[in-house]
MDTraj code that builds the backbone (N, CA, C; nanometers):
import mdtraj as md
import numpy as np

residues = "MET ILE LEU LYS ILE ILE GLY ALA ALA LEU VAL LEU LEU SER SER GLY LEU GLY GLY VAL TYR TYR GLY CYS MET ASP MET PHE ARG GLN ASN ASP LEU SER GLN MET LYS ARG ALA LEU GLY LEU LEU LYS GLY ASP ILE GLU PHE ALA LEU SER THR LEU PRO GLU ALA MET ASP ASN ILE ALA ALA ARG ILE GLU GLU PRO THR ARG ARG ILE PHE GLU GLN PHE ALA ALA CYS LEU ARG GLU LYS ALA GLU GLY ASP VAL CYS ASP ILE TRP ALA ARG CYS LEU ASP GLU ASN ALA GLY ARG THR TYR PHE ASN GLY GLU ASP MET ALA ALA LEU LYS GLN PHE GLY ARG ALA LEU GLY PHE LEU ASP ARG ASN MET GLN LEU GLY ASN ILE ALA MET ALA SER GLU TYR LEU ASP ALA GLN ILE ASN ALA LEU GLU LEU SER LYS ARG LYS ASN ARG ARG MET TYR GLN SER ALA CYS LEU LEU VAL GLY LEU LEU ALA VAL VAL ILE LEU PHE".split()
xyz = np.array([
    [0.0819, -0.1194, 0.0000],
    [0.0000, 0.0000, 0.0000],
    [0.0864, 0.1260, 0.0000],
    [0.1962, 0.1218, 0.0763],
    [0.2870, 0.2365, 0.0822],
    [0.3504, 0.2593, -0.0549],
    [0.3849, 0.1513, -0.1248],
    [0.4445, 0.1657, -0.2569],
    [0.3463, 0.2294, -0.3548],
    [0.2186, 0.1967, -0.3437],
    [0.1184, 0.2580, -0.4314],
    [0.1071, 0.4083, -0.4042],
    [0.1111, 0.4448, -0.2793],
    [0.1023, 0.5862, -0.2436],
    [0.2258, 0.6616, -0.2932],
    [0.3420, 0.6006, -0.2759],
    [0.4653, 0.6629, -0.3241],
    [0.4619, 0.6733, -0.4763],
    [0.4177, 0.5693, -0.5432],
    [0.4064, 0.5711, -0.6894],
    [0.3094, 0.6778, -0.7365],
    [0.1946, 0.6888, -0.6681],
    [0.0959, 0.7903, -0.7051],
    [0.1536, 0.9306, -0.6851],
    [0.2252, 0.9495, -0.5768],
    [0.2859, 1.0801, -0.5511],
    [0.3901, 1.1130, -0.6584],
    [0.4695, 1.0125, -0.6979],
    [0.5697, 1.0357, -0.8020],
    [0.5053, 1.0674, -0.9368],
    [0.3951, 0.9987, -0.9692],
    [0.3249, 1.0267, -1.0955],
    [0.2698, 1.1686, -1.0930],
    [0.2079, 1.2078, -0.9828],
    [0.1538, 1.3434, -0.9725],
    [0.2645, 1.4486, -0.9758],
    [0.3739, 1.4206, -0.9079],
    [0.4858, 1.5143, -0.9072],
    [0.5460, 1.5299, -1.0470],
    [0.5689, 1.4184, -1.1146],
    [0.6298, 1.4267, -1.2476],
    [0.5356, 1.4920, -1.3478],
    [0.4064, 1.4648, -1.3389],
    [0.3134, 1.5298, -1.4313],
    [0.3026, 1.6793, -1.3998],
    [0.3086, 1.7153, -1.2734],
    [0.3073, 1.8568, -1.2361],
    [0.4309, 1.9296, -1.2862],
    [0.5485, 1.8659, -1.2748],
    [0.6719, 1.9266, -1.3253],
    [0.6717, 1.9345, -1.4777],
    [0.6121, 1.8334, -1.5421],
    [0.5987, 1.8394, -1.6878],
    [0.5117, 1.9567, -1.7290],
    [0.4058, 1.9816, -1.6552],
    [0.3193, 2.0952, -1.6832],
    [0.3915, 2.2278, -1.6655],
    [0.4745, 2.2364, -1.5631],
    [0.5522, 2.3589, -1.5409],
    [0.6495, 2.3802, -1.6571],
    [0.7146, 2.2714, -1.7018],
    [0.8090, 2.2826, -1.8127],
    [0.7382, 2.3286, -1.9397],
    [0.6299, 2.2619, -1.9752],
    [0.5583, 2.3011, -2.0969],
    [0.4975, 2.4403, -2.0832],
    [0.4611, 2.4774, -1.9644],
    [0.4099, 2.6125, -1.9420],
    [0.5159, 2.7193, -1.9594],
    [0.6405, 2.6833, -1.9377],
    [0.7501, 2.7793, -1.9508],
    [0.8100, 2.7831, -2.0911],
    [0.7647, 2.6961, -2.1796],
    [0.8202, 2.6929, -2.3165],
    [0.8027, 2.8276, -2.3865],
    [0.6874, 2.8914, -2.3704],
    [0.6652, 3.0227, -2.4325],
    [0.7621, 3.1265, -2.3777],
    [0.7892, 3.1178, -2.2483],
    [0.8825, 3.2117, -2.1865],
    [1.0240, 3.1903, -2.2422],
    [1.0643, 3.0645, -2.2592],
    [1.1956, 3.0347, -2.3151],
    [1.2052, 3.0839, -2.4602],
    [1.0987, 3.0606, -2.5375],
    [1.0972, 3.1057, -2.6769],
    [1.1022, 3.2581, -2.6831],
    [1.0283, 3.3232, -2.5950],
    [1.0279, 3.4694, -2.5926],
    [1.1677, 3.5220, -2.5607],
    [1.2381, 3.4568, -2.4714],
    [1.3743, 3.4975, -2.4370],
    [1.4671, 3.4816, -2.5575],
    [1.4548, 3.3690, -2.6280],
    [1.5388, 3.3478, -2.7460],
    [1.5085, 3.4510, -2.8544],
    [1.3810, 3.4806, -2.8751],
    [1.3436, 3.5809, -2.9746],
    [1.3958, 3.7188, -2.9350],
    [1.3898, 3.7506, -2.8067],
    [1.4415, 3.8796, -2.7591],
    [1.5921, 3.8899, -2.7804],
    [1.6631, 3.7807, -2.7557],
    [1.8078, 3.7801, -2.7787],
    [1.8404, 3.7991, -2.9265],
    [1.7621, 3.7333, -3.0132],
    [1.7855, 3.7491, -3.1569],
    [1.7547, 3.8923, -3.2008],
    [1.6507, 3.9512, -3.1449],
    [1.6164, 4.0898, -3.1779],
    [1.7288, 4.1839, -3.1334],
    [1.7816, 4.1586, -3.0163],
    [1.8936, 4.2391, -2.9671],
    [2.0150, 4.2236, -3.0578],
    [2.0404, 4.1006, -3.1028],
    [2.1526, 4.0750, -3.1930],
    [2.1344, 4.1485, -3.3252],
    [2.0116, 4.1496, -3.3758],
    [1.9865, 4.2211, -3.5005],
    [2.0042, 4.3717, -3.4822],
    [1.9675, 4.4224, -3.3659],
    [1.9901, 4.5638, -3.3363],
    [2.1378, 4.5968, -3.3330],
    [2.2174, 4.5067, -3.2763],
    [2.3626, 4.5274, -3.2738],
    [2.4211, 4.5200, -3.4141],
    [2.3680, 4.4277, -3.4958],
    [2.4140, 4.4177, -3.6343],
    [2.3809, 4.5449, -3.7118],
    [2.2640, 4.5983, -3.6859],
    [2.2244, 4.7229, -3.7515],
    [2.3231, 4.8352, -3.7159],
    [2.3587, 4.8432, -3.5889],
    [2.4555, 4.9440, -3.5461],
    [2.5913, 4.9243, -3.6105],
    [2.6348, 4.7990, -3.6236],
    [2.7631, 4.7722, -3.6890],
    [2.7594, 4.8109, -3.8366],
    [2.6488, 4.7834, -3.9015],
    [2.6383, 4.8176, -4.0433],
    [2.6328, 4.9686, -4.0621],
    [2.5574, 5.0369, -3.9763],
    [2.5398, 5.1819, -3.9915],
    [2.6630, 5.2620, -3.9528],
    [2.7253, 5.2259, -3.8416],
    [2.8278, 5.3130, -3.7857],
    [2.9689, 5.2552, -3.7878],
    [2.9838, 5.1277, -3.7553],
    [3.1182, 5.0718, -3.7428],
    [3.1791, 5.0331, -3.8769],
    [3.0958, 5.0009, -3.9741],
    [3.1418, 4.9608, -4.1066],
    [3.2418, 4.8450, -4.0995],
    [3.2181, 4.7514, -4.0073],
    [3.3071, 4.6368, -3.9942],
    [3.2648, 4.5274, -4.0915],
    [3.3568, 4.4347, -4.1167],
    [3.3246, 4.3230, -4.2050],
    [3.2236, 4.2327, -4.1363],
    [3.1609, 4.1450, -4.2134],
    [3.0568, 4.0584, -4.1571],
    [3.1112, 3.9655, -4.0483],
    [3.2262, 3.8999, -4.0662],
    [3.2790, 3.8172, -3.9563],
    [3.3097, 3.8972, -3.8303],
    [3.3655, 4.0174, -3.8468],
    [3.3939, 4.1017, -3.7301],
    [3.2649, 4.1431, -3.6605],
    [3.1645, 4.1791, -3.7396],
    [3.0363, 4.2191, -3.6827],
    [2.9730, 4.1036, -3.6060],
    [2.9809, 3.9830, -3.6612],
    [2.9230, 3.8665, -3.5939],
    [2.9977, 3.8342, -3.4651],
    [3.1302, 3.8499, -3.4666],
    [3.2082, 3.8308, -3.3431],
    [3.1700, 3.9337, -3.2374],
    [3.1532, 4.0583, -3.2785],
    [3.1134, 4.1638, -3.1851],
    [2.9763, 4.1340, -3.1246],
    [2.8853, 4.0878, -3.2067],
    [2.7505, 4.0559, -3.1596],
    [2.7571, 3.9386, -3.0626],
    [2.8312, 3.8349, -3.0993],
    [2.8406, 3.7152, -3.0149],
    [2.8964, 3.7491, -2.8770],
    [2.9853, 3.8451, -2.8715],
    [3.0452, 3.8828, -2.7429],
    [2.9455, 3.9570, -2.6537],
    [2.8365, 4.0077, -2.7114],
    [2.7458, 4.0932, -2.6344],
    [2.6078, 4.0331, -2.6097],
    [2.5838, 3.9102, -2.6543],
    [2.4536, 3.8481, -2.6311],
    [2.4713, 3.7179, -2.5546],
    [2.3597, 3.6611, -2.5120],
    [2.3617, 3.5420, -2.4279],
    [2.3395, 3.4151, -2.5093],
    [2.3670, 3.3032, -2.4445],
    [2.3392, 3.1726, -2.5044],
    [2.1890, 3.1553, -2.5153],
    [2.1388, 3.0785, -2.6047],
    [2.2001, 2.9996, -2.7099],
    [2.2205, 3.0779, -2.8392],
    [2.1712, 3.2010, -2.8443],
    [2.1838, 3.2811, -2.9659],
    [2.3305, 3.3135, -2.9931],
    [2.4086, 3.3273, -2.8894],
    [2.5513, 3.3560, -2.9042],
    [2.6194, 3.2497, -2.9890],
    [2.5832, 3.1257, -2.9650],
    [2.6473, 3.0149, -3.0356],
    [2.6227, 3.0231, -3.1863],
    [2.5033, 3.0664, -3.2249],
    [2.4711, 3.0805, -3.3676],
    [2.5654, 3.1824, -3.4318],
    [2.5827, 3.2967, -3.3661],
    [2.6664, 3.4026, -3.4222],
    [2.8148, 3.3672, -3.4168],
    [2.8584, 3.2988, -3.3112],
    [2.9980, 3.2550, -3.3048],
    [3.0290, 3.1565, -3.4169],
    [2.9405, 3.0609, -3.4351],
    [2.9623, 2.9605, -3.5385],
    [2.9580, 3.0241, -3.6778],
    [2.8658, 3.1164, -3.6976],
    [2.8548, 3.1849, -3.8263],
    [2.9820, 3.2645, -3.8555],
    [3.0331, 3.3364, -3.7564],
    [3.1558, 3.4143, -3.7747],
    [3.2743, 3.3222, -3.8042],
    [3.2816, 3.2095, -3.7329],
    [3.3920, 3.1159, -3.7559],
    [3.3859, 3.0582, -3.8966],
    [3.2674, 3.0234, -3.9427],
    [3.2530, 2.9699, -4.0786],
    [3.2893, 3.0744, -4.1834],
    [3.2541, 3.1998, -4.1583],
    [3.2891, 3.3057, -4.2527],
    [3.4398, 3.3285, -4.2567],
    [3.5036, 3.3251, -4.1402],
    [3.6491, 3.3442, -4.1354],
    [3.7230, 3.2300, -4.2056],
    [3.6710, 3.1081, -4.1889],
    [3.7351, 2.9912, -4.2501],
    [3.6979, 2.9756, -4.3969],
    [3.6122, 3.0653, -4.4454],
    [3.5646, 3.0597, -4.5836],
    [3.5048, 2.9229, -4.6136],
    [3.4071, 2.8857, -4.5297],
    [3.3404, 2.7568, -4.5436],
    [3.2699, 2.7472, -4.6785],
    [3.2421, 2.6248, -4.7175],
    [3.1771, 2.5993, -4.8457],
    [3.0369, 2.6580, -4.8499],
    [3.0015, 2.7165, -4.9623],
    [2.8693, 2.7736, -4.9792],
    [2.8711, 2.9247, -4.9658],
    [2.7583, 2.9825, -5.0002],
    [2.7485, 3.1278, -4.9867],
    [2.7018, 3.1638, -4.8463],
    [2.6945, 3.2919, -4.8194],
    [2.6621, 3.3411, -4.6858],
    [2.5248, 3.2900, -4.6409],
    [2.4308, 3.2872, -4.7332],
    [2.2955, 3.2407, -4.7019],
    [2.2965, 3.0957, -4.6552],
    [2.3709, 3.0109, -4.7268],
    [2.3783, 2.8691, -4.6901],
    [2.4470, 2.8496, -4.5549],
    [2.5504, 2.9269, -4.5309],
    [2.6227, 2.9157, -4.4038],
    [2.5311, 2.9574, -4.2883],
    [2.4569, 3.0670, -4.3060],
    [2.3635, 3.1141, -4.2035],
    [2.2580, 3.0077, -4.1752],
    [2.2005, 2.9500, -4.2816],
    [2.0975, 2.8472, -4.2645],
    [2.1554, 2.7243, -4.1942],
    [2.2771, 2.6868, -4.2294],
    [2.3402, 2.5709, -4.1661],
    [2.3654, 2.5970, -4.0176],
    [2.4109, 2.7173, -3.9839],
    [2.4342, 2.7521, -3.8430],
    [2.3034, 2.7509, -3.7647],
    [2.1968, 2.8012, -3.8248],
    [2.0668, 2.7981, -3.7583],
    [2.0217, 2.6538, -3.7362],
    [2.0345, 2.5711, -3.8401],
    [1.9899, 2.4313, -3.8294],
    [2.0706, 2.3537, -3.7254],
    [2.2007, 2.3764, -3.7226],
    [2.2851, 2.3033, -3.6278],
    [2.2584, 2.3433, -3.4835],
    [2.2087, 2.4639, -3.4632],
    [2.1809, 2.5110, -3.3270],
    [2.0321, 2.5098, -3.2933],
    [1.9507, 2.4563, -3.3812],
    [1.8055, 2.4557, -3.3593],
    [1.7674, 2.3783, -3.2336],
    [1.8393, 2.2729, -3.2024],
    [1.8089, 2.1929, -3.0838],
    [1.8399, 2.2640, -2.9531],
    [1.9199, 2.3676, -2.9592],
    [1.9560, 2.4424, -2.8382],
    [1.8634, 2.5611, -2.8136],
    [1.7850, 2.5959, -2.9146],
    [1.6964, 2.7108, -2.9023],
    [1.5514, 2.6646, -2.8926],
    [1.4649, 2.7583, -2.8656],
    [1.3208, 2.7305, -2.8592],
    [1.2483, 2.7937, -2.9778],
    [1.3218, 2.8224, -3.0865],
    [1.2588, 2.8755, -3.2060],
    [1.1694, 2.7681, -3.2668],
    [1.0510, 2.8083, -3.3129],
    [0.9654, 2.7129, -3.3825],
    [0.9954, 2.7186, -3.5321],
    [0.9218, 2.6414, -3.6098],
    [0.9461, 2.6349, -3.7534],
    [0.9266, 2.7684, -3.8229],
    [0.8270, 2.8432, -3.7804],
    [0.8003, 2.9741, -3.8390],
    [0.9157, 3.0709, -3.8094],
    [0.9670, 3.0646, -3.6875],
    [1.0808, 3.1499, -3.6507],
    [1.2035, 3.1156, -3.7347],
    [1.2290, 2.9852, -3.7485],
    [1.3455, 2.9424, -3.8274],
    [1.3316, 2.9865, -3.9727],
    [1.2107, 2.9757, -4.0283],
    [1.1892, 3.0181, -4.1663],
    [1.2135, 3.1683, -4.1821],
    [1.1661, 3.2471, -4.0868],
    [1.1861, 3.3926, -4.0936],
    [1.3333, 3.4282, -4.0794],
    [1.4048, 3.3588, -3.9917],
    [1.5474, 3.3862, -3.9738],
    [1.6281, 3.3427, -4.0955],
    [1.5879, 3.2332, -4.1576],
    [1.6553, 3.1908, -4.2812],
    [1.6277, 3.2897, -4.3937],
    [1.5058, 3.3422, -4.3974],
    [1.4724, 3.4443, -4.4971],
    [1.5598, 3.5681, -4.4767],
    [1.5811, 3.6052, -4.3516],
    [1.6717, 3.7160, -4.3207],
    [1.8114, 3.6860, -4.3739],
    [1.8565, 3.5616, -4.3565],
    [1.9902, 3.5230, -4.4000],
    [2.0088, 3.5242, -4.5502],
    [1.8989, 3.5119, -4.6257],
    [1.9100, 3.5124, -4.7717],
    [1.9622, 3.6456, -4.8247],
    [1.9434, 3.7499, -4.7499],
    [1.9882, 3.8817, -4.7947],
    [2.1193, 3.9247, -4.7284],
    [2.1718, 3.8448, -4.6384],
    [2.2962, 3.8810, -4.5697],
    [2.4134, 3.8845, -4.6671],
    [2.4835, 3.9946, -4.6676],
    [2.6048, 4.0046, -4.7458],
    [2.5856, 4.0310, -4.8938],
    [2.4627, 4.0317, -4.9444],
    [2.4405, 4.0478, -5.0877],
    [2.3909, 4.1865, -5.1258],
    [2.3295, 4.2551, -5.0338],
    [2.2651, 4.3818, -5.0659],
    [2.3515, 4.4987, -5.0228],
    [2.3160, 4.6164, -5.0710],
    [2.3882, 4.7345, -5.0258],
    [2.3462, 4.7691, -4.8832],
    [2.4093, 4.8673, -4.8271],
    [2.3898, 4.9010, -4.6862],
    [2.2450, 4.9345, -4.6525],
    [2.1798, 5.0161, -4.7339],
    [2.0414, 5.0545, -4.7050],
    [1.9461, 4.9360, -4.7134],
    [1.9691, 4.8482, -4.8094],
    [1.8833, 4.7305, -4.8214],
    [1.9079, 4.6335, -4.7059],
    [2.0323, 4.6251, -4.6600],
    [2.0625, 4.5426, -4.5430],
    [1.9872, 4.5944, -4.4210],
    [1.9881, 4.7252, -4.4037],
    [1.9177, 4.7854, -4.2904],
    [1.7675, 4.7598, -4.3004],
    [1.7134, 4.7661, -4.4213],
    [1.5720, 4.7352, -4.4410],
    [1.5409, 4.5901, -4.4097],
    [1.6309, 4.4999, -4.4475],
    [1.6144, 4.3580, -4.4175],
    [1.6170, 4.3340, -4.2670],
    [1.7065, 4.4019, -4.1982],
    [1.7133, 4.3894, -4.0515],
    [1.5857, 4.4438, -3.9890],
    [1.5342, 4.5542, -4.0425],
    [1.4104, 4.6125, -3.9899],
    [1.2935, 4.5166, -4.0077],
    [1.2861, 4.4500, -4.1219],
    [1.1779, 4.3532, -4.1442],
    [1.1872, 4.2359, -4.0485],
    [1.3078, 4.1841, -4.0285],
    [1.3268, 4.0731, -3.9350],
    [1.2934, 4.1174, -3.7924],
    [1.3307, 4.2390, -3.7561],
    [1.2999, 4.2905, -3.6220],
    [1.1495, 4.3069, -3.6022],
    [1.0798, 4.3498, -3.7071],
    [0.9340, 4.3622, -3.6974],
    [0.8690, 4.2264, -3.6746],
    [0.9174, 4.1251, -3.7447],
    [0.8648, 3.9897, -3.7233],
    [0.8886, 3.9466, -3.5791],
    [1.0112, 3.9676, -3.5310],
    [1.0444, 3.9279, -3.3938],
    [0.9588, 4.0035, -3.2931],
    [0.9362, 4.1336, -3.3160],
    [0.8495, 4.2120, -3.2276],
    [0.7081, 4.1544, -3.2237],
    [0.6559, 4.1202, -3.3404],
    [0.5198, 4.0655, -3.3470],
    [0.5104, 3.9333, -3.2716],
    [0.6108, 3.8490, -3.2871],
    [0.6097, 3.7201, -3.2176],
    [0.6244, 3.7378, -3.0665],
    [0.7092, 3.8297, -3.0255],
    [0.7285, 3.8557, -2.8821],
    [0.5995, 3.9091, -2.8206],
    [0.5334, 4.0007, -2.8899],
    [0.4062, 4.0547, -2.8394],
    [0.2986, 3.9474, -2.8322],
    [0.2908, 3.8610, -2.9330],
    [0.1920, 3.7529, -2.9318],
    [0.2194, 3.6558, -2.8175],
    [0.3455, 3.6268, -2.7937],
    [0.3805, 3.5373, -2.6831],
    [0.3476, 3.6001, -2.5485],
    [0.3671, 3.7280, -2.5374],
    [0.3363, 3.7976, -2.4116],
    [0.1881, 3.7847, -2.3790],
    [0.1046, 3.7956, -2.4816],
    [-0.0402, 3.7861, -2.4596],
    [-0.0843, 3.6449, -2.4226],
    [-0.0241, 3.5446, -2.4853],
    [-0.0701, 3.4079, -2.4624],
    [0.0065, 3.3333, -2.3528],
    [0.1118, 3.3934, -2.3029],
    [0.1991, 3.3241, -2.2078],
    [0.1265, 3.2804, -2.0811],
    [0.0551, 3.3690, -2.0179],
    [-0.0109, 3.3364, -1.8915],
    [-0.1188, 3.2299, -1.9097],
    [-0.1984, 3.2479, -2.0154],
    [-0.3067, 3.1539, -2.0406],
    [-0.2514, 3.0137, -2.0688],
    [-0.1515, 3.0057, -2.1551],
    [-0.0965, 2.8752, -2.1903],
    [-0.0260, 2.8093, -2.0735],
    [0.0417, 2.8874, -1.9914],
    [0.1113, 2.8295, -1.8763],
    [0.0125, 2.7617, -1.7832],
    [-0.0947, 2.8296, -1.7530],
    [-0.1957, 2.7721, -1.6648],
    [-0.2620, 2.6492, -1.7271],
    [-0.2882, 2.6564, -1.8585],
    [-0.3521, 2.5449, -1.9278],
    [-0.2621, 2.4217, -1.9259],
    [-0.1335, 2.4377, -1.9566],
    [-0.0418, 2.3242, -1.9566],
    [-0.0275, 2.2641, -1.8169],
    [-0.0162, 2.3485, -1.7186],
    [-0.0018, 2.2972, -1.5823],
    [-0.1255, 2.2191, -1.5411],
    [-0.2412, 2.2723, -1.5691],
    [-0.3656, 2.2038, -1.5323],
    [-0.3834, 2.0746, -1.6104],
    [-0.3574, 2.0790, -1.7398],
    [-0.3764, 1.9603, -1.8232],
    [-0.2818, 1.8483, -1.7809],
    [-0.1570, 1.8811, -1.7564],
    [-0.0618, 1.7771, -1.7159],
    [-0.0957, 1.7208, -1.5787],
    [-0.1377, 1.8057, -1.4888],
    [-0.1772, 1.7577, -1.3566],
    [-0.3000, 1.6677, -1.3659],
    [-0.3941, 1.7030, -1.4509],
    [-0.5127, 1.6186, -1.4687],
    [-0.4779, 1.4849, -1.5338],
    [-0.3856, 1.4842, -1.6268],
    [-0.3411, 1.3586, -1.6871],
    [-0.2734, 1.2716, -1.5810],
    [-0.1916, 1.3325, -1.4980],
    [-0.1291, 1.2583, -1.3894],
    [-0.2308, 1.2029, -1.2925],
    [-0.3316, 1.2832, -1.2599],
    [-0.4390, 1.2375, -1.1702],
    [-0.5167, 1.1226, -1.2343],
    [-0.5430, 1.1316, -1.3636],
    [-0.6112, 1.0242, -1.4348],
    [-0.5291, 0.8962, -1.4314],
    [-0.3985, 0.9080, -1.4500],
    [-0.3106, 0.7910, -1.4441],
    [-0.3141, 0.7285, -1.3055],
    [-0.3146, 0.8104, -1.2020],
    [-0.3210, 0.7573, -1.0648],
    [-0.4536, 0.6850, -1.0417],
    [-0.5643, 0.7432, -1.0885],
    [-0.6957, 0.6798, -1.0713],
    [-0.7003, 0.5479, -1.1460],
    [-0.6448, 0.5415, -1.2667],
    [-0.6458, 0.4192, -1.3444],
    [-0.5580, 0.3136, -1.2781],
    [-0.4476, 0.3532, -1.2209],
    [-0.3565, 0.2571, -1.1566],
    [-0.4142, 0.2006, -1.0273],
    [-0.4974, 0.2752, -0.9589],
    [-0.5549, 0.2243, -0.8347],
    [-0.6742, 0.1465, -0.8678],
])
top = md.Topology()
chain = top.add_chain()
for i, resn in enumerate(residues, 1):
    res = top.add_residue(resn, chain, resSeq=i)
    for name in ("N", "CA", "C"):
        top.add_atom(name, md.element.get_by_symbol(name[0]), res)
traj = md.Trajectory(xyz[None], top)
């Protein structure tokens, strides 16, 4: 009987923690999007004022932002310095794909960031700034949408996971 009670408590605890984790996914994604937006703002400043090369700009950005977005920019700068195979767009997409497991970007976010990368290094300065502005607008829209749905989804995930755990306990007894 004691083992059943301990098992039921563990099922409820693990389902409750799962609900907390899934409830925080929006917060993690919002943080990653905010870091990327900050990185794009730094890139805009480098393009407008510093006039540094793309690898130097990416190194500067990587030094000033947090993980996991930092890793994307560090890897991108390293690939550019080593003159990796492919054009800038392909290298950017590869860096995003290789670091996708470390971030909370969804498919739509990855597509928008890859679209941003298609114009990296190919356009003149004003068009680059316009491309950064478009990517920043997308990130702003996603951050605002997440802010609105964050509280509701967190509560829903926590409740749903706890109810699933409770259902499992009832079925096991």
